[in-house]
C-alpha positions as CSV (number, residue, x, y, z in Angstrom):
1,M,0.0,0.0,0.0
2,Q,1.4,3.4,-1.0
3,F,0.9,6.4,1.3
4,D,1.1,10.2,0.8
5,H,2.9,12.0,3.7
6,F,1.6,15.3,4.9
7,P,3.7,17.3,7.5
8,T,1.8,18.8,10.4
9,A,2.3,22.4,11.7
10,P,2.3,23.9,15.2
11,D,-1.5,24.5,15.0
12,D,-2.0,20.8,14.4
13,E,0.0,19.7,17.5
14,G,-2.0,17.9,20.2
15,R,-5.2,17.8,18.2
16,R,-6.9,14.5,17.8
17,L,-6.1,12.5,14.6
18,D,-9.8,12.1,13.6
19,R,-10.3,15.9,13.8
20,I,-7.3,16.7,11.7
21,V,-8.3,14.1,9.1
22,R,-11.9,15.3,9.0
23,R,-10.8,18.8,8.2
24,F,-8.3,17.5,5.6
25,L,-10.8,15.2,4.0
26,P,-14.1,17.2,4.3
27,A,-16.0,15.2,1.8
28,L,-15.9,12.1,4.0
29,P,-18.5,11.5,6.7
30,L,-17.1,11.0,10.2
31,S,-17.9,7.3,10.2
32,S,-15.7,6.9,7.1
33,V,-12.9,8.8,8.8
34,Y,-13.1,6.4,11.8
35,R,-13.1,3.4,9.5
36,L,-10.0,4.6,7.6
37,I,-8.0,5.1,10.8
38,R,-9.0,1.8,12.3
39,K,-8.1,0.0,9.1
40,G,-4.6,1.6,9.1
41,L,-5.3,3.6,5.9
42,V,-4.5,6.8,7.9
43,R,-1.5,6.8,10.2
44,I,0.8,9.0,12.3
45,D,4.4,8.6,11.1
46,G,3.6,5.3,9.6
47,K,2.2,3.8,12.8
48,R,-1.4,2.7,13.3
49,S,-3.2,5.0,15.6
50,S,-6.6,5.4,17.2
51,P,-9.0,8.2,16.2
52,E,-8.5,10.0,19.5
53,S,-4.7,9.8,19.3
54,P,-3.1,13.3,19.8
55,V,-0.8,14.3,17.0
56,P,2.8,14.9,18.2
57,Q,4.9,17.9,17.2
58,G,6.7,17.6,13.9
59,S,4.9,14.4,12.9
60,H,3.5,13.4,9.5
61,I,0.0,12.2,8.6
62,W,0.1,9.2,6.3
63,I,-2.9,8.8,4.0
64,A,-3.4,5.8,1.7
65,R,-3.2,6.6,-2.0
66,L,-6.7,5.6,-2.9
67,P,-8.9,7.2,-5.6
68,E,-11.8,7.9,-3.2
69,L,-9.4,9.7,-0.8
70,E,-7.9,11.7,-3.5
71,A,-11.4,12.9,-4.5
72,A,-12.3,13.8,-0.8
73,R,-9.2,15.8,-0.2
74,V,-8.9,19.6,-0.3
75,P,-5.5,21.3,-0.7
76,P,-3.9,21.6,2.7
77,R,-3.1,25.3,2.2
78,P,-6.3,26.7,0.6
79,E,-6.8,30.3,-0.3
80,P,-10.5,31.5,-0.4
81,P,-11.8,32.6,-3.8
82,V,-11.8,36.4,-3.7
83,S,-15.0,38.1,-4.9
84,P,-14.2,40.8,-7.4
85,A,-17.1,42.8,-6.0
86,L,-15.5,43.2,-2.6
87,A,-12.5,45.2,-1.5
88,M,-10.3,44.6,1.5
89,P,-11.9,46.4,4.5
90,E,-10.0,48.7,6.8
91,I,-7.7,46.9,9.1
92,L,-8.0,48.3,12.6
93,C,-5.4,46.1,14.3
94,E,-3.2,43.1,13.4
95,C,-0.9,41.0,15.6
96,E,0.5,37.5,15.2
97,D,-2.7,35.8,16.5
98,L,-5.6,38.1,15.6
99,L,-6.8,40.5,12.9
100,A,-9.5,43.1,13.5
101,I,-11.3,44.9,10.6
102,N,-13.9,47.6,10.3
103,K,-16.8,45.7,8.6
104,P,-18.7,47.7,6.0
105,V,-22.5,47.8,5.9
106,G,-24.2,45.5,3.4
107,I,-21.7,42.7,3.4
108,A,-22.2,39.3,5.0
109,V,-19.6,37.7,7.1
110,H,-20.0,34.2,5.5
111,G,-21.1,33.0,2.1
112,P,-19.9,33.4,-1.5
113,D,-20.0,37.2,-1.4
114,G,-19.0,37.4,2.3
115,L,-15.8,38.6,4.0
116,D,-14.6,35.0,4.0
117,T,-13.8,35.6,0.3
118,V,-11.8,38.7,1.1
119,I,-9.7,38.0,4.2
120,P,-6.9,35.5,3.1
121,Q,-5.9,32.5,5.2
122,S,-3.1,33.3,7.6
123,K,0.3,31.8,7.3
124,A,-0.4,29.5,10.2
125,A,-3.5,28.3,8.4
126,R,-1.7,27.8,5.1
127,D,0.9,25.7,6.9
128,S,-1.6,23.6,8.9
129,L,-3.6,20.5,7.9
130,S,-6.5,21.3,10.2
131,F,-6.6,24.9,11.3
132,R,-8.4,27.5,9.2
133,S,-8.3,31.1,10.1
134,G,-11.6,33.0,10.0
135,P,-14.1,35.2,11.8
136,L,-14.5,34.6,15.6
137,H,-18.0,36.2,15.9
138,R,-20.6,37.6,13.6
139,L,-22.2,40.9,12.7
140,D,-25.4,41.2,10.7
141,R,-25.2,42.2,7.1
142,G,-26.6,45.6,7.9
143,T,-24.3,46.2,10.9
144,S,-20.9,47.8,10.6
145,G,-17.9,47.8,12.8
146,I,-15.3,45.7,14.6
147,L,-15.0,42.1,13.4
148,V,-12.2,39.9,14.7
149,F,-10.6,37.1,12.7
150,S,-8.3,34.4,14.0
151,K,-4.8,34.0,12.5
152,T,-3.6,31.2,14.8
153,L,-5.3,28.5,16.8
154,R,-3.8,30.1,19.9
155,G,-5.5,33.4,19.0
156,A,-8.8,31.6,18.3
157,H,-8.8,29.9,21.7
158,W,-7.8,33.1,23.6
159,F,-10.5,35.2,22.0
160,S,-13.2,32.5,22.3
161,Q,-12.4,32.0,26.0
162,R,-12.6,35.7,26.7
163,I,-16.0,36.0,25.0
164,A,-17.3,32.9,26.8
165,A,-16.1,34.3,30.1
166,R,-17.7,37.7,29.3
167,E,-14.3,39.3,29.8
168,C,-14.5,41.5,26.6
169,E,-16.5,44.7,26.7
170,K,-18.4,45.2,23.4
171,L,-19.9,48.6,22.8
172,Y,-22.2,49.5,19.9
173,L,-23.6,52.8,18.6
174,G,-27.2,52.9,17.4
175,I,-29.9,55.4,16.5
176,V,-33.3,54.5,18.0
177,A,-36.8,55.8,17.3
178,G,-38.0,57.4,20.5
179,R,-36.4,58.9,23.6
180,L,-34.1,56.9,25.9
181,D,-34.2,58.6,29.3
182,G,-31.2,57.5,31.3
183,R,-29.4,54.2,31.5
184,T,-31.5,51.2,30.9
185,E,-30.7,47.5,31.6
186,W,-32.6,45.0,29.5
187,Y,-33.0,41.4,30.7
188,D,-34.8,39.2,28.2
189,E,-34.7,35.6,26.9
190,T,-34.5,34.0,23.5
191,G,-37.2,31.7,22.3
192,D,-35.3,28.7,23.8
193,G,-34.8,30.4,27.2
194,K,-31.2,31.7,26.8
195,P,-30.6,35.1,28.5
196,M,-30.2,38.3,26.5
197,I,-28.7,41.1,28.5
198,T,-28.0,44.6,27.1
199,F,-27.2,47.9,28.8
200,A,-28.3,51.1,26.9
201,D,-27.1,54.6,27.6
202,P,-28.4,57.8,25.8
203,L,-25.6,59.9,24.3
204,A,-27.7,62.5,22.5
205,A,-31.3,63.4,21.7
206,S,-32.5,64.8,18.3
207,V,-32.7,68.6,18.2
208,S,-35.6,68.7,15.7
209,G,-38.0,66.4,13.7
210,P,-39.0,63.0,14.9
211,T,-37.7,62.0,18.3
212,R,-34.5,60.0,18.0
213,T,-31.8,59.0,20.5
214,L,-28.2,58.2,19.8
215,A,-27.5,55.3,22.1
216,L,-24.5,53.4,23.4
217,F,-25.2,49.7,23.9
218,R,-23.1,47.3,25.9
219,I,-24.0,43.7,25.3
220,V,-23.3,41.2,28.1
221,T,-24.5,38.3,26.1
222,G,-24.2,37.8,22.3
223,R,-27.3,36.4,20.9
224,K,-28.3,36.7,17.2
225,H,-29.9,40.1,16.5
226,Q,-29.7,40.8,20.2
227,I,-29.7,44.6,20.1
228,R,-32.2,44.8,17.3
229,F,-34.6,42.5,19.0
230,Q,-34.3,44.1,22.4
231,C,-34.7,47.6,21.1
232,A,-37.9,46.7,19.4
233,K,-39.2,44.7,22.4
234,H,-38.7,47.7,24.6
235,R,-40.4,50.1,22.2
236,L,-37.2,51.8,21.1
237,P,-36.6,50.1,17.7
238,L,-33.6,51.0,15.6
239,E,-34.5,53.7,13.2
240,G,-35.2,52.1,9.8
241,D,-35.1,48.5,11.1
242,T,-38.1,47.2,9.2
243,R,-37.5,43.6,10.2
244,Y,-38.2,44.2,13.9
245,N,-40.5,47.3,13.3
246,P,-42.5,46.6,10.2
247,S,-44.3,49.9,10.4
248,A,-41.1,51.9,10.3
249,A,-40.3,53.9,7.2
250,P,-37.3,52.5,5.4
251,T,-34.2,54.7,5.6
252,D,-31.6,55.1,2.9
253,G,-29.1,52.3,3.6
254,G,-31.1,50.6,6.4
255,Y,-30.8,50.9,10.1
256,C,-27.7,52.4,11.9
257,L,-25.9,50.0,14.2
258,H,-22.2,50.0,14.6
259,A,-19.8,47.8,16.6
260,W,-17.8,50.8,17.9
261,K,-15.4,49.6,20.6
262,L,-14.0,46.3,21.8
263,S,-12.0,46.3,25.1
264,F,-10.0,43.4,26.5
265,G,-8.9,44.9,29.8
266,P,-5.5,44.8,31.5
267,E,-5.3,41.1,31.7
268,E,-2.7,39.1,29.7
269,R,-3.4,39.2,26.0
270,P,-1.6,38.2,22.7
271,E,1.5,40.2,22.0
272,G,0.7,43.3,19.9
273,L,-3.0,43.3,20.8
274,P,-4.0,46.7,22.4
275,E,-6.2,46.9,25.4
276,S,-9.0,48.3,23.2
277,I,-9.9,48.7,19.5
278,L,-12.0,51.5,18.1
279,A,-13.8,51.7,14.8
280,E,-15.0,54.9,13.3
281,P,-18.7,54.8,12.1
282,P,-19.2,54.7,8.3
283,Q,-19.8,57.9,6.4
284,R,-23.6,57.3,6.2
285,F,-23.9,56.8,9.9
286,A,-21.7,59.8,10.8
287,A,-23.8,62.0,8.5
288,R,-27.0,60.8,10.1
289,I,-25.6,61.5,13.6
290,S,-24.6,65.0,12.5
291,A,-28.0,65.7,10.9
292,L,-30.0,64.5,14.0
293,F,-27.8,65.4,16.9
294,G,-25.5,68.1,15.6
295,K,-21.8,67.9,14.6
296,S,-20.7,68.1,18.3
297,A,-22.1,64.6,18.9
298,L,-19.4,63.1,16.7
299,A,-16.8,65.2,18.5
300,R,-17.9,63.9,21.9
301,L,-17.5,60.4,20.7
302,A,-13.9,61.0,19.9
303,E,-13.2,62.3,23.4
């Protein structure tokens, strides 16, 4: 039996053999991956191994040279197809482990025309058989602002652990229809009973026309559409958000919600990552803030 040998990289070290193989042969169901390993058609450094075997540093994965495995394989160092309709967004911060960009409005995070097609795989991902760099959280298509991508497995683990432990402060700017009087804490639940917690503070009130409030949102939990859902539930829908306020008049470019600031605190963090990241609102949002709340409102944000 002939085998092809694939060198592992630092971001493969210690991972289970079955998980590496499943990423490397994505067209195979998990049951087939187990069968190949148990039959010795997939090995570590030429030795038969169990599916749960951790892959040692500097080892090689041996995969039998069979037609069905050739067809199931993807190149170990893939580059995503870049959509010609998308440009590389503004990079806010980049270190060895993480990349933060300022996501534009109207672009999805995933999909054929999403940011996955713009942000190239990191060097660690190109070298690895199993690790793929990518977005570590999501923003809705109509929401702009800070979006963090992993560059290494170490960075992915660090960021995910901080988010799970609620040790990252995530601040959003939004324009709501109505008046928000003083700080408000919203405690709600998703349809399946998971908590949704958002703190909202008014930053400015509209000086003329319909009542509008420029609000600062701090999300404690991170549920899908959390701010949009809770704003509507508490009778302060985002201006122009017709999904959660069907009676709202559509606005040019949709609602205004921007992931403005992400803070990690003074705790140990990856080298080169600042304590906080700030993303300027897009031009349309900034213009709307000036029109509703005066030019001084933007100046106060910069303080």
